[in-house]
C-alpha positions, 0 to 999 in steps of 0.5 A: 501504446502504454496502459493508462495510468492507475489512480495510484500512479496518478497520486504518486506522480502528484497528478491527483492530490493526496495528503502524503504521509511518506514519500521517497524515491521508491514509494508514497504512503497516504491514508486510505479514503475508505478506511477499514480500521482507525489507521489504514494507510496505503504504501504504493510503489512508484513503479507500476507493478499491477499486482504481487503475482506479476512482480518479477525477481528484479522487484525483490528490493522494492517489495522489501522496501514497501514492507520496511516502510510500512513497519516504520510508518506503523511505529510512527503512527503509534501502532505498538500494540499491533498492526496488520499488513495486507496485499490483495491480489486479483478480484477474488483477493479483494484487489480494486486498483490494479497497482500493487499496494500494501495496506497497513491497518491498526488502531483496534483489535483485528480479528482472524480470519479477516474475510 
């Protein structure tokens, strides 16, 4: 028996509506419903990888694709002054959905350390 689909799998499979700003054969991207910055986009792989620590060597190209997609979206969204990429892993890392995803944050000055 396979695990139930995550919220992000359902969005990628168009079972739950979302306003996609990017879609290709490997991933989808959409604005976060609880934004932590003026621009807060999630880049989600179609493949259900639970979290970065569970990615395998065969996911190397997918991981690169997610980062390159986030960078391209940052340019398209006018984040020339800067942006942040975040990948949460596990409950202590802030993970709330067990499906790997890349947060693209920008549109304001982001402080360090983040948490």
